[in-house]
C-alpha positions as CSV (number, residue, x, y, z in Angstrom):
1,X,-12.0,16.7,-16.1
2,X,-11.9,17.7,-12.5
3,X,-8.5,18.0,-10.6
4,X,-7.5,19.0,-7.1
5,X,-5.5,21.9,-8.5
6,X,-8.5,23.3,-10.4
7,X,-10.4,23.0,-7.1
8,X,-7.9,25.3,-5.5
9,X,-5.3,23.0,-3.9
10,X,-1.8,22.6,-5.4
11,X,-0.2,19.4,-3.8
12,X,3.1,19.9,-5.6
13,X,3.5,23.4,-4.2
14,X,2.6,22.1,-0.8
15,X,5.3,19.4,-1.0
16,X,7.9,21.9,-2.1
17,X,7.0,24.1,0.9
18,X,7.5,21.1,3.3
19,X,10.8,20.3,1.6
20,X,11.9,24.0,2.2
21,X,11.0,23.8,5.9
22,X,12.7,20.4,6.2
23,X,15.9,21.9,4.7
24,X,15.9,24.7,7.3
25,X,15.2,22.6,10.4
26,X,16.1,19.3,12.0
27,X,13.7,16.3,12.1
28,X,10.8,17.9,10.1
29,X,9.4,15.9,7.2
30,X,8.1,12.8,8.9
31,X,4.5,12.2,10.0
32,X,5.4,13.6,13.5
33,X,8.3,15.3,15.2
34,X,10.5,13.5,17.7
35,X,12.3,15.2,20.5
36,X,14.6,13.4,23.0
37,X,13.5,13.6,26.6
38,X,16.3,15.6,28.3
39,X,16.0,13.8,31.6
40,X,15.6,10.3,30.2
41,X,17.7,9.3,27.3
42,X,15.6,6.1,26.8
43,X,12.6,8.0,25.5
44,X,11.5,10.6,23.0
45,X,8.5,12.9,23.0
46,X,6.5,12.9,19.7
47,X,4.3,15.7,18.6
48,X,1.9,16.4,15.7
49,X,-0.5,19.2,14.7
50,X,-3.2,19.2,12.1
51,X,-6.7,20.4,11.1
52,X,-9.6,18.9,9.2
53,X,-9.4,21.1,6.1
54,X,-12.5,22.1,4.1
55,X,-14.4,19.1,5.5
56,X,-15.5,21.9,7.9
57,X,-17.5,23.4,5.0
58,X,-19.6,20.2,5.0
59,X,-20.2,20.4,8.7
60,X,-21.4,24.0,8.2
61,X,-23.7,23.0,5.3
62,X,-25.2,20.1,7.2
63,X,-25.3,21.9,10.5
64,X,-23.6,18.8,11.9
65,X,-20.8,19.4,14.4
66,X,-20.7,16.4,16.7
67,X,-18.2,14.3,14.7
68,X,-15.8,16.9,13.3
69,X,-13.9,16.8,16.6
70,X,-13.2,13.1,16.0
71,X,-11.6,14.0,12.7
72,X,-9.5,16.6,14.4
73,X,-8.1,14.1,16.9
74,X,-7.6,11.4,14.3
75,X,-5.5,13.5,12.0
76,X,-3.1,14.2,14.8
77,X,-2.9,10.9,16.7
78,X,-2.7,8.7,13.5
79,X,0.4,10.7,12.6
80,X,1.9,10.0,16.0
81,X,1.3,6.3,16.0
82,X,3.1,5.6,12.8
83,X,6.5,6.0,14.5
84,X,5.4,3.7,17.3
85,X,4.4,6.4,19.8
86,X,1.6,6.2,22.4
87,X,-0.5,9.4,22.4
88,X,-0.6,11.0,25.8
89,X,-2.4,14.3,25.6
90,X,-4.2,16.6,23.2
91,X,-5.0,20.3,22.9
92,X,-7.3,22.1,20.5
93,X,-7.7,25.5,19.0
94,X,-11.3,26.6,18.1
95,X,-11.7,30.0,16.4
96,X,-15.0,31.6,15.2
97,X,-16.6,34.9,14.6
98,X,-19.1,34.6,17.4
99,X,-19.3,31.7,19.8
100,X,-22.3,29.4,19.3
101,X,-22.6,27.6,22.5
102,X,-24.7,24.7,21.1
103,X,-22.3,24.1,18.2
104,X,-19.3,24.5,20.5
105,X,-20.5,21.9,22.9
106,X,-21.0,19.4,20.1
107,X,-17.5,20.1,18.7
108,X,-15.9,19.6,22.1
109,X,-17.9,16.4,22.6
110,X,-16.5,15.1,19.3
111,X,-12.9,16.0,20.4
112,X,-13.5,14.2,23.7
113,X,-14.8,11.1,21.9
114,X,-11.7,11.2,19.6
115,X,-9.5,11.4,22.7
116,X,-11.3,8.4,24.2
117,X,-10.8,6.4,21.1
118,X,-7.1,7.3,21.1
119,X,-6.6,6.8,24.9
120,X,-5.4,10.4,25.0
121,X,-6.3,13.1,27.5
122,X,-7.7,16.5,26.5
123,X,-5.7,18.8,28.8
124,X,-6.5,22.3,27.4
125,X,-6.9,24.5,24.4
126,X,-8.0,27.9,23.1
127,X,-11.3,29.3,22.1
128,X,-11.0,32.5,20.1
129,X,-13.8,34.9,19.0
130,X,-12.7,36.9,16.0
131,X,-15.5,39.1,14.7
132,X,-15.1,40.2,11.0
133,X,-12.5,37.5,10.3
134,X,-14.8,34.4,9.9
135,X,-18.2,34.2,8.1
136,X,-21.3,34.0,10.3
137,X,-21.8,30.4,11.5
138,X,-18.3,29.3,10.4
139,X,-15.2,28.3,12.5
140,X,-11.8,26.8,12.2
141,X,-10.2,24.0,14.2
142,X,-6.6,22.9,14.8
143,X,-5.3,20.1,17.0
144,X,-2.1,19.4,18.8
145,X,-1.1,15.9,20.0
146,X,1.9,14.8,22.1
147,X,3.0,11.2,22.8
148,X,6.0,9.2,23.8
149,X,8.0,6.3,22.4
150,X,10.9,4.3,23.7
151,X,13.9,5.1,21.5
152,X,14.6,1.4,20.9
153,X,11.0,1.0,19.6
154,X,10.9,3.9,17.2
155,X,9.5,2.7,13.8
156,X,11.4,4.6,11.1
157,X,11.6,2.2,8.1
158,X,15.4,1.8,8.2
159,X,15.2,-2.0,8.4
160,X,12.9,-2.4,5.3
161,X,14.3,-4.5,2.5
162,X,13.1,-5.9,-0.8
163,X,10.8,-8.9,-0.2
164,X,9.0,-7.4,2.8
165,X,5.2,-7.3,2.7
166,X,2.8,-4.4,2.8
167,X,-0.4,-4.8,4.8
168,X,-3.2,-2.2,5.2
169,X,-6.1,-1.2,7.4
170,X,-9.2,0.1,5.5
171,X,-10.3,3.7,5.8
172,X,-13.7,4.8,6.9
173,X,-14.1,6.9,3.8
174,X,-12.6,10.2,2.6
175,X,-11.3,10.9,6.1
176,X,-10.3,14.6,6.2
177,X,-8.5,15.1,2.9
178,X,-9.5,16.1,-0.6
179,X,-12.7,17.9,0.3
180,X,-12.0,20.9,-1.9
181,X,-12.2,18.4,-4.8
182,X,-15.2,16.6,-3.3
183,X,-17.1,19.9,-3.0
184,X,-16.1,20.9,-6.5
185,X,-17.4,17.7,-8.0
186,X,-20.6,17.1,-6.0
187,X,-21.6,20.8,-5.8
188,X,-25.3,21.1,-5.0
189,X,-25.5,17.3,-4.5
190,X,-23.3,17.3,-1.4
191,X,-26.3,16.7,0.8
192,X,-27.3,13.6,-1.2
193,X,-24.0,11.9,-0.2
194,X,-23.8,13.6,3.2
195,X,-23.7,10.4,5.3
196,X,-20.7,8.9,3.4
197,X,-18.9,12.3,3.3
198,X,-19.3,13.3,6.9
199,X,-18.2,9.9,8.3
200,X,-15.4,10.7,10.8
201,X,-11.8,9.8,10.1
202,X,-10.9,6.4,11.6
203,X,-8.6,6.4,14.6
204,X,-6.0,3.6,14.3
205,X,-4.2,4.1,17.6
206,X,-5.6,1.1,19.5
207,X,-5.2,-1.2,16.5
208,X,-1.6,-0.2,15.8
209,X,-0.5,-0.4,19.4
210,X,-2.2,-3.8,19.7
211,X,-0.3,-5.0,16.6
212,X,3.0,-3.6,17.8
213,X,2.7,-5.3,21.2
214,X,1.4,-8.6,19.7
215,X,4.2,-8.8,17.2
216,X,6.8,-8.1,19.9
217,X,5.5,-11.2,21.8
218,X,6.2,-13.2,18.6
219,X,9.7,-11.7,18.3
220,X,8.5,-9.8,15.2
221,X,8.1,-6.1,14.6
222,X,6.5,-3.4,12.4
223,X,9.2,-2.1,10.1
224,X,7.4,1.0,8.8
225,X,4.0,2.7,8.5
226,X,2.2,5.5,6.6
227,X,-1.0,7.3,7.5
228,X,-2.7,7.9,4.2
229,X,-3.7,11.6,4.1
230,X,-3.1,14.4,1.6
231,X,-1.1,13.1,-1.5
232,X,-2.7,9.7,-1.1
233,X,-0.7,6.4,-1.4
234,X,1.9,7.8,-3.9
235,X,2.8,10.7,-1.6
236,X,2.7,9.0,1.8
237,X,4.0,5.4,1.5
238,X,7.4,6.5,0.3
239,X,7.8,8.6,3.4
240,X,8.8,5.4,5.4
241,X,11.0,3.9,2.7
242,X,14.8,3.8,2.7
243,X,16.5,5.1,-0.4
244,X,17.2,1.8,-2.2
245,X,13.6,0.3,-2.3
246,X,10.2,1.1,-3.6
247,X,6.7,-0.1,-2.6
248,X,4.7,-2.0,-5.2
249,X,1.0,-1.9,-4.4
250,X,-1.6,-4.1,-6.1
251,X,-4.7,-2.0,-6.4
252,X,-6.8,-5.1,-7.1
253,X,-6.3,-6.4,-3.6
254,X,-8.8,-4.0,-2.0
255,X,-12.1,-2.3,-2.9
256,X,-12.3,1.5,-3.5
257,X,-15.3,2.9,-1.5
258,X,-18.4,3.3,-3.7
259,X,-18.7,7.0,-3.0
260,X,-15.1,7.5,-4.4
261,X,-16.1,5.6,-7.5
262,X,-19.1,7.8,-7.9
263,X,-17.0,11.0,-7.5
264,X,-14.5,9.8,-10.1
265,X,-17.2,9.0,-12.6
266,X,-19.2,12.2,-12.0
267,X,-16.2,14.5,-12.1
268,X,-14.3,12.6,-14.8
269,X,-11.3,12.4,-12.5
270,X,-8.3,10.4,-13.7
271,X,-7.0,7.4,-11.8
272,X,-3.8,9.3,-11.1
273,X,-5.6,12.3,-9.7
274,X,-7.8,10.0,-7.5
275,X,-4.7,8.2,-6.1
276,X,-2.8,11.5,-5.6
277,X,-5.7,13.1,-3.7
278,X,-7.6,10.4,-1.7
279,X,-6.8,7.4,0.4
280,X,-8.8,5.2,-2.0
281,X,-9.9,3.0,0.8
282,X,-6.7,2.5,2.8
283,X,-6.1,4.5,5.9
284,X,-2.9,3.0,7.2
285,X,-0.2,1.0,5.3
286,X,2.1,-1.2,7.4
287,X,5.3,-3.0,6.4
288,X,6.4,-6.3,8.0
289,X,8.7,-9.2,7.2
290,X,7.1,-11.9,5.2
291,X,7.3,-14.3,8.2
292,X,5.3,-11.9,10.3
293,X,2.3,-11.7,8.0
294,X,0.3,-14.6,9.4
295,X,0.9,-13.5,13.0
296,X,-0.1,-10.0,12.2
297,X,-3.4,-11.1,10.6
298,X,-4.2,-13.2,13.7
299,X,-3.8,-10.1,15.9
300,X,-5.8,-7.9,13.4
301,X,-7.9,-10.0,11.1
302,X,-9.0,-6.9,9.2
303,X,-5.5,-6.5,7.7
304,X,-5.3,-6.7,3.9
305,X,-2.1,-7.8,2.1
306,X,-1.8,-5.1,-0.5
307,X,1.8,-5.3,-1.9
308,X,5.5,-5.8,-1.3
309,X,8.8,-4.0,-1.2
310,X,11.0,-4.2,-4.3
311,X,14.3,-2.7,-5.3
312,X,13.9,0.8,-6.4
313,X,14.3,4.5,-5.6
314,X,11.9,5.3,-2.8
315,X,8.6,5.5,-4.8
316,X,5.2,3.9,-4.7
317,X,4.3,1.8,-7.7
318,X,0.6,1.2,-8.3
319,X,-0.3,-1.9,-10.2
320,X,-3.7,-2.2,-11.7
């Protein structure tokens, strides 16, 4: 049986490290960090940083570098938008043993495309050549996104109560999480599933801001959101819940992407391991009041009703 831990990634240790950092700082632990604007008390700056993990190994293997920059932007801006923020600008860090101009141009083109999809400006970054540190033909990427939100419009989950409804937007595939397990399971067959695996992470910024504005016109609101990344639905949905409730998700309400089903069967991966590692077909989970569901679906017809809020202790309950 294949597991993420056997593939080299310990989610529990990672969560403990985040808890340690959160205990030593203020405001860390959410999807993005908020900082009050000193000269304008009505607004907060919002910042997020991320990478694309070992999905880079797939880009190296396929010699395909034109979409990995989209993944980089997506992993940052999707974390910003869950608190209601509008992304403003983006910076990147690109490090390699020796600069390959052709690959570099494609990487930057992908970053620019991601910024276009997110209505965000690429204002700078750093390119570092580090001979002897990286393997030939390999590189690493990190992204940094900054946005802004009106304090009265911050989405933080505090208003969520039992009976509220969970909606979701589909993912475009594995996005940029779980690729250590993906590579361990598929091994030499990675190229066979290359098209499904290299598909870039979906950027939800325009959809979420459209939903936020549309619901506001209806005198409704988004109560909470989760970007489904590492730790999957069980690890991310509880991050927007208040202490006295849980999220009950009906896994029969949506279809798990075929390539994930193939991976599970091929690697003999348990259901729990799959849901703890991958997004399982949902990229963004959104909580609204029951009377806002119909209006939300009119704004974004792609929304799927996937569950509801129940009394509990800040957990995600997966019903099969």
